C-alpha positions in Angstrom: -11.6 13.7 23.3 -12.3 10.7 21.1 -10.2 8.6 18.8 -9.8 9.6 15.1 -12.2 6.8 14.2 -14.0 4.1 16.3 -11.8 1.0 16.8 -13.2 -2.5 16.2 -13.5 -3.0 20.0 -13.5 -0.6 23.0 -10.6 1.8 23.4 -10.0 0.7 27.0 -9.5 -2.9 25.9 -6.1 -4.3 25.3 -5.2 -4.7 21.6 -2.7 -7.5 22.5 -3.7 -11.2 22.3 -1.7 -11.9 25.5 -2.1 -10.5 28.9 1.4 -11.4 30.0 3.9 -8.6 30.6 5.8 -7.2 27.7 9.5 -8.2 27.4 11.7 -5.3 26.6 15.1 -5.9 24.9 17.6 -3.0 24.7 19.8 -3.9 21.8 22.0 -0.9 21.7 23.4 0.0 18.3 22.8 -2.6 15.7 23.2 -2.9 12.0 19.8 -2.4 10.3 19.9 -5.7 8.3 20.9 -7.6 11.4 18.1 -6.0 13.4 15.6 -6.8 10.6 16.7 -10.4 10.5 16.4 -10.6 14.3 12.9 -9.1 14.2 11.8 -11.7 11.7 13.2 -14.5 13.9 11.4 -13.2 17.0 8.1 -12.6 15.0 8.2 -16.2 13.6 8.6 -17.6 17.1 5.8 -15.3 18.4 3.5 -16.5 15.6 4.2 -20.1 16.6 3.5 -19.4 20.3 7.1 -20.1 21.2 7.8 -16.5 22.3 5.8 -13.9 24.2 5.3 -10.3 23.1 8.6 -8.4 22.8 9.6 -4.7 22.3 13.0 -4.2 20.8 14.8 -0.9 21.5 17.6 -0.1 19.1 19.7 2.6 17.4 21.0 2.0 13.9 24.1 3.2 12.0 23.2 5.7 9.2 21.1 4.0 6.5 18.1 4.7 4.3 15.2 2.2 4.2 12.7 2.2 1.3 9.1 0.9 2.1 6.7 -0.7 -0.3 5.4 2.7 -1.7 8.8 4.3 -2.4 8.9 6.1 -5.7 12.0 6.6 -7.9 12.0 10.3 -7.2 12.2 9.7 -3.5 15.6 8.0 -3.6 18.8 9.6 -2.2 21.2 11.7 -4.2 24.1 10.9 -1.9 26.1 7.7 -1.5 24.4 6.3 1.7 23.1 2.8 1.1 19.4 2.0 0.7 17.8 -1.1 2.0 14.5 -2.2 0.5 12.1 -3.4 3.3 8.7 -5.0 3.6 7.0 -2.4 5.7 4.5 0.1 4.5 5.3 3.7 3.5 8.0 5.3 1.5 11.7 6.1 2.1 13.1 7.3 5.4 16.4 7.6 7.2 17.6 5.8 10.4 20.8 6.6 12.2 22.8 7.9 15.1 20.7 9.8 17.7 17.4 8.4 16.6 15.4 6.1 18.9 13.9 3.1 17.1 11.2 0.9 18.7 10.1 -2.4 17.2 7.1 -4.0 18.9 6.8 -7.7 18.1 3.2 -8.2 19.3 0.5 -10.7 18.6 -2.6 -8.7 18.1 -6.0 -9.6 19.4 -8.7 -10.5 16.8 -10.2 -8.9 14.9 -6.9 -7.4 13.9 -7.3 -3.6 13.7 -4.3 -2.1 11.9 -5.5 1.5 12.1 -6.1 1.2 15.9 -2.6 -0.3 16.3 -0.9 2.5 14.5 -3.0 5.1 16.5 -1.8 3.5 19.7 1.8 3.7 18.7 1.3 7.3 17.9 -0.5 7.9 21.2 2.4 6.5 23.2 4.8 8.7 21.3 2.6 11.8 21.6 2.3 11.4 25.4 6.0 10.8 25.7 7.1 13.9 23.8 4.5 16.1 25.3 5.5 15.2 28.8 9.1 16.0 27.9 8.1 19.5 26.8 6.9 19.3 23.1 3.4 20.1 24.3 1.8 20.7 21.0 2.8 17.4 19.3 0.0 15.7 17.6 -1.3 14.2 14.3 -1.9 15.4 10.8 -5.0 13.7 9.3 -4.0 11.8 6.2 -0.4 11.2 7.4 1.0 8.8 9.9 3.5 9.7 12.6 3.8 12.4 15.2 4.0 16.0 14.2 4.7 19.5 15.6 2.6 22.3 14.1 4.1 25.3 12.3 2.4 27.5 14.9 4.7 26.2 17.5 8.1 27.9 17.7 11.0 25.5 18.6 13.4 26.6 21.3 16.3 26.2 18.9 16.1 28.8 16.1 17.7 26.4 13.7 14.7 24.2 13.8 12.4 24.0 10.7 9.4 26.4 10.7 6.8 24.4 8.8 4.7 21.5 10.1 7.4 19.0 11.0 7.5 15.3 11.8 9.3 14.3 14.9 8.5 10.6 14.8 7.8 8.3 11.8 5.9 5.0 11.7 6.0 2.0 9.4 4.7 -1.4 10.2 4.1 -4.9 8.8 1.6 -7.4 10.2 1.9 -11.1 9.3 -0.1 -13.9 10.9 -1.4 -11.3 13.4 2.1 -10.4 14.6 3.6 -6.9 14.2 7.0 -6.0 12.9 8.9 -2.7 12.3 7.4 0.2 14.3 8.4 3.8 15.2 11.4 6.0 15.0 11.7 9.1 17.2 14.2 11.8 16.2 16.1 12.7 19.4 19.5 14.3 19.0 20.3 13.3 15.4 21.4 15.5 12.6 18.8 16.4 9.9 21.4 16.4 7.1 20.6 13.0 5.7 16.9 14.0 5.2 18.2 16.7 2.7 19.1 14.0 0.2 15.7 12.2 0.0 12.0 13.0 -0.1 11.3 11.7 3.3 8.2 9.6 3.5 7.3 11.1 0.1 6.4 14.4 1.7 7.9 17.6 0.3 5.5 20.2 1.8 6.6 19.7 5.4 9.8 19.1 7.4 11.3 16.9 10.0 12.6 17.9 13.4 14.2 16.4 16.6 13.5 16.5 20.3 16.7 18.4 20.8 15.8 21.2 18.3 12.3 21.5 19.7 13.4 21.6 23.4 16.6 23.6 22.8 18.7 21.1 24.8 20.5 17.9 24.1 18.0 15.1 24.4 19.5 11.6 24.2 17.6 8.5 23.0 18.7 6.6 26.1 16.8 9.2 28.2 13.6 8.8 26.2 13.5 5.1 25.7 12.2 4.0 29.1 9.5 6.6 28.9 8.2 5.7 25.5 8.3 1.9 26.3 6.2 2.7 29.4 3.6 4.6 27.4 3.6 2.0 24.7 2.7 -0.7 27.2 -0.1 1.5 28.5 -1.4 2.3 25.0 -1.4 -1.3 23.9 -3.2 -2.4 27.1 -5.9 0.3 26.8 -4.8 2.1 29.9 -3.7 5.0 27.8 -6.7 5.8 25.5 -6.2 7.1 22.0 -7.3 10.8 21.9 -7.9 13.2 19.0 -4.7 15.2 18.8 -5.2 16.1 15.1 -4.3 19.7 14.3 -4.3 19.7 10.5 -5.2 17.7 7.4 -2.9 17.0 4.5 -2.8 14.6 1.5 -1.8 11.0 2.1 1.7 10.6 0.4 1.0 6.9 -0.3 -2.6 7.1 -1.6 -3.0 5.7 -5.1 0.6 4.5 -5.4 1.3 1.0 -6.6 3.7 -1.2 -4.6 7.1 -1.0 -6.3 8.7 -4.1 -7.7 11.3 -5.7 -5.5 
């Protein structure tokens, strides 16, 4: 299989500017704002060459975060706080039982944002497929990792439509990445009922636990996804075409909202 589109340089080449090993920091549960501030601090040091590439692994207390394309109609109808952030995309939820990965990476030039996103997706797809969600893939026009409606989850309580199992949202400044991916592991889906998650109302969200029919903890998945992320960024794990559907881009044509 081939990549969704040709990258700026060969798929087997590393997308990182550095060939030094990734440093992985397991932060445990951390307040979202605190983690965002920490990301910014590490990214600034990386841009100055004072710090190598780092992957932050974290879980947040329940919170909504609104990206640059969030619309008024996306906002929650409950009392959970919303933090406006500088990543792309629209609104999403972070919270207990969800695994969040923030790569702070200096990208090789020419910087290829699409290729970087596809490599994050590839690492996630390989991880969840190896754990048993074997049909996970992409929907053309939408970022993230999805499970098709044709796949029946092991837990009958799981949504039946195409459903997102991992969301992506990034920012790249001075060639250094921030934000990243969030994989639903054993979290509740209740908080998604109060927003239009990622601006998408014609599909659903799911978790590893629902798809596999067993409790699947973030701590179990974290080392696996970090391993595959390292492989994907280095070019050892090549981006493949796992697209199973096409759908409208929920951010296309939307202006950035005033902050």
